C-alpha positions in Angstrom: 0.0 0.0 0.4 1.3 3.4 -0.9 2.0 5.9 2.1 -0.6 8.5 2.5 -0.6 11.6 4.9 -2.7 14.5 4.9 -2.9 17.5 7.0 -4.7 20.9 7.2 -2.3 23.9 7.9 -3.8 27.5 8.4 -1.6 29.6 6.1 -1.2 30.8 2.7 -0.2 28.9 -0.5 3.2 30.8 -0.9 4.5 30.2 2.5 3.7 26.3 2.4 5.2 26.3 -0.9 8.3 28.0 0.3 8.6 25.6 3.3 8.3 22.4 1.4 10.1 23.3 -1.8 13.4 25.0 -0.7 15.7 22.2 0.2 17.5 24.0 3.1 13.9 24.9 4.5 12.3 21.2 4.0 15.3 19.6 5.7 14.8 21.5 8.8 11.1 20.1 9.5 11.2 16.6 7.6 12.6 13.8 9.8 13.2 12.0 6.9 15.8 13.7 5.6 19.1 15.3 7.3 20.1 17.2 4.0 18.8 18.1 0.8 20.9 19.7 -2.0 19.5 20.9 -5.7 21.9 19.9 -8.5 22.7 22.6 -11.1 20.6 22.3 -14.2 20.3 23.8 -17.7 17.1 25.2 -18.9 14.5 23.0 -19.6 16.1 20.0 -17.6 14.3 18.3 -14.6 15.2 19.5 -11.4 17.4 16.9 -9.7 18.6 16.7 -6.1 20.7 14.9 -3.6 19.5 13.6 -0.1 21.1 11.8 3.0 19.7 10.6 6.2 21.9 10.2 9.4 21.0 6.7 11.1 23.5 7.0 13.9 27.2 6.0 14.5 28.4 8.3 11.8 26.6 6.4 9.0 24.4 8.1 6.2 21.8 6.6 3.8 22.3 8.6 0.4 19.9 8.9 -2.5 19.1 10.9 -5.5 15.8 12.4 -6.9 14.1 14.2 -9.5 11.2 16.5 -9.9 9.0 15.1 -12.6 6.5 18.2 -13.0 4.5 20.8 -11.2 1.0 21.6 -12.1 -1.5 24.4 -11.0 -5.2 24.2 -11.7 -7.9 26.7 -12.2 -9.0 26.0 -8.4 -5.6 27.1 -7.2 -4.5 23.6 -6.5 -0.8 22.9 -6.9 0.7 19.5 -7.3 4.4 18.6 -7.5 5.4 15.1 -8.4 9.0 13.4 -8.0 10.7 10.2 -8.2 13.8 9.1 -6.0 16.2 6.2 -6.0 19.2 5.3 -3.8 22.3 3.2 -5.0 23.6 3.0 -1.3 23.8 -0.6 -0.4 22.6 0.3 3.2 19.1 1.8 1.8 16.3 -0.2 1.9 14.5 1.9 -0.8 15.8 1.0 -4.3 13.4 3.2 -6.3 10.1 5.1 -5.7 7.9 8.2 -6.6 5.2 10.1 -5.5 3.6 13.7 -5.3 2.6 16.4 -2.9 -0.7 18.1 -3.4 -1.7 21.5 -2.1 -5.5 22.4 -1.9 -6.8 25.7 -0.9 -9.7 25.6 1.6 -11.7 28.2 3.4 -9.6 27.6 6.5 -6.2 26.9 5.1 -4.3 24.5 2.9 -4.9 20.9 2.9 -1.4 19.4 2.2 -1.1 15.8 1.5 1.5 13.5 0.2 1.4 9.6 -1.3 4.5 7.9 -2.3 5.4 4.3 -2.8 8.8 2.4 -3.6 10.4 -0.7 -4.2 12.8 -2.4 -1.8 16.0 -4.4 -2.2 17.1 -7.3 -0.7 14.5 -9.6 -1.9 11.9 -11.3 0.1 13.9 -10.2 3.3 13.7 -6.7 2.3 9.8 -7.0 1.5 9.3 -8.6 5.0 11.4 -6.0 6.9 9.6 -3.1 5.1 6.2 -4.6 5.8 6.6 -5.2 9.6 9.1 -2.3 10.7 10.1 0.3 7.9 6.9 1.0 6.2 5.0 1.8 9.4 8.1 3.7 10.8 8.4 6.0 7.8 4.8 6.5 7.5 4.8 7.7 11.1 7.7 10.0 10.6 6.1 11.6 7.5 3.0 12.2 9.7 4.8 13.5 12.6 7.0 15.8 10.3 3.9 17.3 8.8 2.5 18.1 12.2 5.9 19.7 13.0 5.6 21.9 10.0 2.0 22.9 11.0 3.5 23.9 14.5 6.2 26.0 12.6 3.6 27.7 10.5 0.6 28.2 12.8 2.2 28.6 16.2 5.8 29.8 15.5 7.6 26.6 17.0 10.7 26.5 15.2 11.4 22.8 14.0 14.4 22.7 16.3 12.5 23.6 19.1 9.9 20.7 18.5 12.6 18.2 18.0 14.1 19.3 21.4 11.1 19.5 23.4 10.3 16.0 22.1 13.3 14.4 23.2 13.1 16.1 26.7 9.5 15.1 26.9 10.1 11.4 25.9 13.2 11.1 28.0 11.7 12.6 31.2 8.4 10.2 30.5 10.4 7.1 29.9 12.6 7.8 33.1 9.7 8.6 35.2 7.9 5.3 34.0 11.0 3.5 34.6 11.4 4.8 38.3 7.7 3.6 39.3 8.1 0.2 37.7 11.5 -0.5 39.2 10.6 0.8 42.7 7.2 -1.3 42.3 9.1 -4.6 41.4 12.2 -4.7 42.7 11.9 -3.7 46.6 8.4 -4.2 47.2 7.3 -7.2 44.8 10.5 -9.3 44.4 12.5 -8.6 47.5 10.3 -7.2 50.4 13.1 -5.0 51.2 13.2 -4.3 55.1 13.3 -0.4 54.7 9.8 -0.8 52.9 8.5 -2.9 55.7 9.8 -0.8 58.2 8.4 2.5 56.9 5.1 0.8 56.8 5.4 -0.2 60.3 6.3 3.1 61.5 3.1 4.1 59.6 1.2 1.9 61.8 0.4 -1.1 59.7 0.0 -4.2 61.8 2.9 -6.6 61.1 0.7 -9.5 60.0 -0.4 -7.5 57.3 3.0 -6.1 56.3 3.5 -8.3 53.0 0.0 -7.6 51.7 0.4 -3.8 52.2 4.0 -3.6 50.5 2.8 -6.0 47.6 -0.5 -3.9 47.0 2.1 -0.6 46.5 4.2 -2.4 44.3 1.5 -3.5 42.0 0.1 0.1 42.3 3.5 1.5 41.3 3.8 -1.1 38.4 0.2 -0.2 37.1 1.1 3.7 37.2 4.3 3.1 35.3 2.2 1.4 32.4 -0.2 4.4 32.6 2.7 6.8 31.7 3.3 4.9 28.7 -0.2 4.1 27.6 -1.5 7.6 28.2 1.6 9.1 26.8 0.2 12.4 25.9 -1.8 13.0 29.1 -0.7 15.5 31.6 -2.6 14.3 34.5 0.0 11.4 35.3 2.5 13.9 35.9 0.5 16.0 38.1 -0.4 12.8 40.1 3.6 12.2 40.4 4.1 15.4 41.9 1.0 15.0 44.2 2.5 11.4 44.9 6.2 12.9 45.7 4.9 15.4 47.9 2.7 13.2 49.8 5.4 10.5 50.0 8.0 13.0 51.3 5.5 14.4 54.2 4.6 10.9 55.3 8.1 9.9 55.6 9.2 13.1 57.3 6.4 12.4 60.0 6.6 8.6 60.5 10.3 7.7 59.6 12.2 10.6 59.8 15.4 9.0 60.3 15.5 8.2 56.6 15.8 11.7 55.6 19.6 11.4 56.5 20.4 8.1 55.0 22.8 7.9 52.1 20.1 7.1 49.7 17.3 8.9 51.1 13.6 9.5 50.2 13.9 13.3 50.2 16.4 13.5 47.1 14.6 10.7 45.2 11.3 12.3 45.6 12.5 15.6 44.7 14.1 14.3 41.5 11.1 12.7 40.4 9.0 15.5 41.2 11.4 17.8 38.9 11.3 15.0 36.1 7.6 15.3 36.3 7.7 19.2 36.2 9.9 19.1 33.2 7.8 16.8 31.4 4.8 19.3 32.0 6.6 22.5 31.0 7.6 20.9 27.5 4.5 19.1 26.8 3.0 22.0 25.1 2.5 22.0 21.4 4.5 18.8 20.7 4.0 17.5 17.1 2.3 14.1 16.7 1.3 11.9 14.0 -2.2 11.5 15.2 -3.4 15.0 13.8 -2.8 13.7 10.5 -5.1 11.7 8.1 -3.3 8.6 7.2 -5.7 6.9 4.6 -7.1 8.8 1.7 -10.8 9.6 1.6 -13.1 7.2 0.3 -13.6 7.2 -3.2 -10.1 8.6 -4.0 -7.2 6.8 -5.4 
């Protein structure tokens, strides 16, 4: 199936055209490309370009492309078609083609792309493409389109969107790991003596200690899953801050000796609360692939 991505961007045609057709501007917002360079051309020749994508460890995948035509119709709609290919043996994509379409509406520009490609590496390449690569590059296209929308509509530069997304992801994943680890290791697996002692100090009867510590362990594991499953929701971050404050107050009242320990609840809870606060600060105006249509409207090809 071809990859299809569509988004409505509230802007004028000239601004959107400039941000998508000029290589040095295009490469700023499109996650799929690290560099795009037009090649010199003679009058009447097709516009050709080179592209590269960083894949980590200093490696790049390089390819070439060619604009196969641009068309404007009487309704103001513009279409830009291209084909692309790569001779780089690291590239899963061997050759492909697609188009960008710009359709004016009362509320902005309906910006969409549809493209497809042929893979190399035979049946193995087709399997990898179907399971991993095609869903990933489709998501990257949609995420990039929303990144472009935020740049145009909200004034959030693509580099800022990238940094906010990285900070948000790292803080959210770290919080989930902390909740999961402290639920599983000291509570469910080892029933750490310090956990049992703090419950005793809080007035839990000795006969119920294991039940209570296991209950708290499962609650923490569940909350870790909530942080992942409800990725965009802000309320788990607020709940984390409140929980850290409540836990610190409880330890200060019931088990104050732990506040002077080498590894103590005060510093842990403070760090977790700050991580949650960081996530809240950067969570506004993050690009998301969910803001794009991923299938063409019924009745269209």
